[in-house]
Structure formats: structure tokens, C-alpha cells
N, C-alpha and C positions, 0 to 999 in steps of 0.2 A: 642826518642820514641813518636809516634804520639798520640794526645789526643783522647780519645774515644768520640763518639757522643751520648752516652747514656744519660747523664744529659741534653744535649740540647733537645733531643727528648722528654724526660720526662717533661721538662719545657714547651715546645711547647704544649704538650698534656694537661698539667695542665692549661696553659693560655687559650687554646681553651675551656676547660671545664668551666673555670670561666666566659669567655665571654658568653657561652651558658646559664649559670645560671643567669647572669645579664640580658640577653635578656628575659629569661623566667620571671624573677622578674618584669622587666619593663613592659612586656606585661600584667602580672597579675595586676600591679598597674594601667595600662591604662584601663584594663577591669573593675577593681573595680571602677575607676572614671566614666566609662560609666554607670555602674549599679547605682552609686550614683545619676547621673543626671536623669536616668529613674525613680528611686524611688522618688526623689524630685519632678519631674514633676507629677508623679502619686499622690503624697500627696497633691500637690497644686490643682490638678484637683478635688480631693475628697473634699478638703476644700471648694472650690468654690461651689460644689454641695450641701454641708451641709449648707452653707450660703444661697443659693437660696431656699433650702427646708425650712429653718427657716423663710425666708421672706414670702414664700407662706403660711406657717402655721399661722404666725402673721396676714397676710391679711385676711385669712379665719376666724380666731378668731374674728378679728375686725368686719367683716361682720355679724357674728352671734350675737355679742354683740350689734351691731347697730339695728338689727331686734328685739332683745329682748327689747332694749330701746324704740323703736317705739311702741311696744305692751304695755309696761308699761305706756307710756305717754297716749295712747288711753284709757286704763283702768282708769287712773287717771282722765281723762276728763269725763268719764262716771260717776265716783263717784262724781265729782264736780257738774255735771248737776243734779244728784239726790238730792244733798244737796240744790241746788238752787230751785228745784221744791218744796222741803219741806219749804223753806223760803217763796216762793210765796203763798203756802197754808196758812202759818201762817199770812201773810199780808192780804190775803182775809178774813180770820176769823176775824182779827182786824177791817177790813172795815165793815163786817156784824154786828159786835158788835156795831160799831159806828152808823150804820143805825138803829139798834134796839133800841139804847139808845137815838135816836133823840128826842129833847124836843118838846112836844105838846104845841102849843101856840094859843092864840086867835087872832082875827084880830086887836084888840086894844092894844095888849101887845107888845110895841116897843122893850123892852129888850128881850122878848122871840123871837121876829123875828130876832134880831141881833145874838142871841145865835144859833138859827137854821141855819142862814146864814153862821156863822163861821164853824159850824159842817159840812155843805154841802161843803164849800170851802176846808176844811181839807180832806174830803172824796175824792173830785175831785183831790186834789193835790197828795194824796196817790195813787189813781188809775192811774194818769198820770205817776208817777214814776214807778209804777208796769209795765205799758205798755212799757215804755222805756227799762226797764230791761229785759222784756220778748222779746222785739224785738232784743236786743243785744244777748240774750241767744239763740234765735231761729237761728241767724246767726252762732253762735258757734256750735249749735247742728247739723245744716245742714252740716258744714264742718266735724264734727265728724262722721256723718252718711256716708259721702263720704269716709272717712278714713276706717271706719268699713267695708263698702262694698268692698273697695279695698283689705282689709285684708282677707275678706271672699272669694273673687274671686281668690286671690293669695295664699290661705291657702294650697291647695294641692301642688302647685309648691314650696312653702316655705318648706313644710315637705320633699318633694323630695330633694330639695337643701340641707337642713340640713343633711339628711341621707347621701347624696353624700359627703358632707363636712366631716362628721365624718369618712366615709370610707377612703377618701383621706388622712385625718390626720393620721389615724391609719397606712395606707400604708407608708406614709412619715416617721412616727416614726420608722417603721421597717427598711426602707432604711437608715435612719440616724444611727441606731444601727449597721447595716452591714458596712456602710462607716466608722464609728468610729473604728470598729474592724479591718478593712483593714488598716486604718491609723496607728493603734497601731502596727500591724504586719509589716508595712513598716518602721516604726520608729525602730523597733527591728532589721529588716534587715539592715537598714542604720548603726545602731550601730555596728553590726557584721562586715559590710564592712569597716567601719572606723577603727575597731580594726585590721582587716586583712591588711588594707592599711598601718597602722602604723608599723605592723610587717614586711611587705614587704619593707617599707622604711628603717627600721633598718637593714634588711638583705642586701639591696643594699649598704647602708652606710658602713657596716662591710666589705662587699666584695670589695668595692671600696678602703677602707683603706688598706685592705690586698694586693690588686693588686698594690698599689703604695708604699707599705712599702719595703724599701731596707736596706741593711746592708753594712758597710765598716769597714775595719781593716787596720791600718797603723802601721808598726813597723820594727824592725831589723829582719834579717834572723833568728837569734837565738830565738828571742821572738816569731816570728810567728811559728817556728817549735815547740817550747815549748808549745804553746797554741793549737797545733794540727790543725792550720788553713791551713798550707801548708805541703807538703812533697817533698822530693828530688827524682828526676828521672834522669836516664841517667848517663853520665860521664864515664871515663876510669880510671883504676887503675894505679897509678904511683909509681915506686920503690917498688911494692908489699906491700905498706903500706896504702895508702888512694886513694880514687877515686877523679879524677880531672874533672872539667867542669860539675858538677851536676846542674840541672835546677830545680827551684822551681815551683811546680804546686799546685793548690788548692786540698785540701783533698776531697775525695769523699763524706764523711759524715761530713758536716760542723755543728759546734756547734754555734748556734746563740748567745749564751751568751758571746762568745768571740768577738763579733762584736758590733759596735755602730749602733743602729737602727735610721732610718730617713725616712721622706716622700720625695720621689724623686721630687715632685712638689714644695716643699718648700726649701729643702736643696740643693743649687747649688754650694756651696763652701765647700771644705773639707781641713782643715788645715794640714800641714806637721810638724812633730816634730822639725826638724832642717833645716834651710834654707841653711846651708853650706854643706849639704850632698846631694848625688844624689839618686833618687828613680826611681823605675820602677813598672809598673802594672803587677802583677802576674796573675790575672784573665784575662778573654777573652775580656775585655773592650777595646774599640778603643782609643788609646792615641791621635788620631787626633781630637777627640771630646772634648778635654779639653784645657783650656788656662792656661799657667804656665809662670813663670818668664823666664826660659831658658830650651830649649829642645836640647838633644844631638842626634846625628845621629843614635846611637844604640837604641833609643827609651826611654832612661832614661831622667830625667828632674830634675830641681832644682827650689826652690822657697819657699815662705812661705805657699802657699796653691794652690790647683788646683781649677779651675772654670769650671763646666760642661756647655757647650754651647748648647747642644741638649739633654735634659734629656731622652726623649722618645727613641731615637736611642742609647744613651749611655748605658742605663740600660736594653735595649732589649737583650743584650748578656747574662746578669746574674743579679740576685738580690744581689749577693755578690761580692763586690769590695775589692780586696786585693792589697795593695801597700807595697812593701818591700824596705827597705833601701839597696842601692847597695853596 
């Protein structure tokens, strides 16, 4: 009785569906990777913008602080000049007092003349020091006047500049806030993409494991029939008692618990229970794709184990390998 092509067609359809799903998952993973790169590039760009904004703000703040410091120094010099003027007035008052207290002497009073001469020398010395200090202060005041004139001439420009700085700083603060919100949103998107990527990776791994998971069963005719792994087909009735020449074929509905599971990429050798017995493959697998100690012309073989030489071609026929003792 010829074997039906139904299981093969179903397996081909299932294999095609799995390949389609794997392609879709891999495409999704690649798309996720592209999104990750775009998001990271966008985040880096925004970070650079924020750094540049902060530098500009710091530079503008330093400029404002510098202008304020110059103004404070000018005012300090004005206060110092005022104090110096008060000191000069005090010194002049002391000189006037000395002149008013000058000793009156006669032409014959030598001691009086010496005292008056000393008082005059003291007055002259004090006036000389005052003149020197006044000259030095005049130089300082001239420089101060130049500074004040420059401040007065630049006052309107300074006010405009400060107003512009304040406006720009406020605008930059808003831009920084927007950029920070965008960065937070991008980080959230990246986290979601990473989660989706992990799920896709797990899905691909599970599908790959399922695609390469195979099953095999090795046993006697009686054992395989008892487990429901195979069934008998064909044959002729002899002496009206029993059928002769029955052929073992895989059962249509296979119970995976009756098989040994394996990964076809890793398990290349399948042991046989008895090396002194002959075995044959009941399923549709090609006996030409295995290595064994001894092969018979009828397709049976003997040995301690079979070795699969081309796993991809060998398991393409079916995920379920059935080997029966002859």
C-alpha cells in the first residue's frame, strides 16, 4: 500500500510558516536596531546642543559679572577719592593752625628765630608732602574720570546688551527644557525598543530550538507496536490464520513522549540496543546518509550505533526517526 503524502505536505507547510515567522522576527530585530541607532544619534545630538547652550550661558553670565565688577571698582575708587579729599582738607587745616600759632619773635631773640624757622620748615615739609600726594591723586582721578566717561558713553549700549543677554538666557533655558524632555522621551523609547528586541530574540531562539528539535525511537517490532509508534500495513493471509509479509509504517498521530528528544545539530550518533541484531529504518529517512558498521543489500544494518553524516538532509524527511529491530 503506497504511503500518503499528507504528512509531508503538512510538514512542508509548517516549515515554510516557521521560516516566514523567523524572517519577520529577524526583520523586526533589524528594524529595532535601526531605531536604536537613530534614537542614540538623536540623543547624542541633543546632548551636544545642551552642552553648547550651557557654555553660552556661562559665557554670558561671566560677561555680566565682569561688567558689574568694573562698575563696583569704579565706585570704590570714587569713595576712596572722596576720603582722600577729606584727608587733604584736614592736613590743610593743620597747616593753617601751624601758621596761626607761629611764634612772634624780636630781632634779637635767637631762640625765637630758631623756633620760628623750625615751624616754617615743618609747614613747608607738610605742604610738599601734600603737593606730592595731590599730584598722585590727580593722576588717579584723571584715569577714573576717563573710566566714568567710558561708562557713561557705553551706558546705553550696556543696558541694551544686558537686556539682550537676559532674553537670550531665558530663550536658552526654554530650549534646554524642551531638549531635556526630548531626551527623556528618547530614553523611554529606547527602553521600549530594547524590551521588544529582547522579546524578539527570545522568540527567534525558541523557534530555532523548535526547528532543530528532533525525535528518535529504537526498539523491537513488538515494543514499537506496543508504544503506538508504528503500525502494520499490507501482507497476505496464509492458511486462513494470519497475515504474512506485513510492513511496519509510522503511526499517523505520533506521541512524542514515546521518543527520545534531541537537537539535530548536536546529536549525530544514535546508539543501537544490540550490535548482534539487524535493524532497519521504518521512517522515510535515507539510509544512505548514515554510517554504520555493516549494511545489508535489503537496507538493514548492524553495529553499535549509527552516525548521521548530513543532518540537514537526513532530518529533512521527518522530525521523527524510527528504527526497528529486524
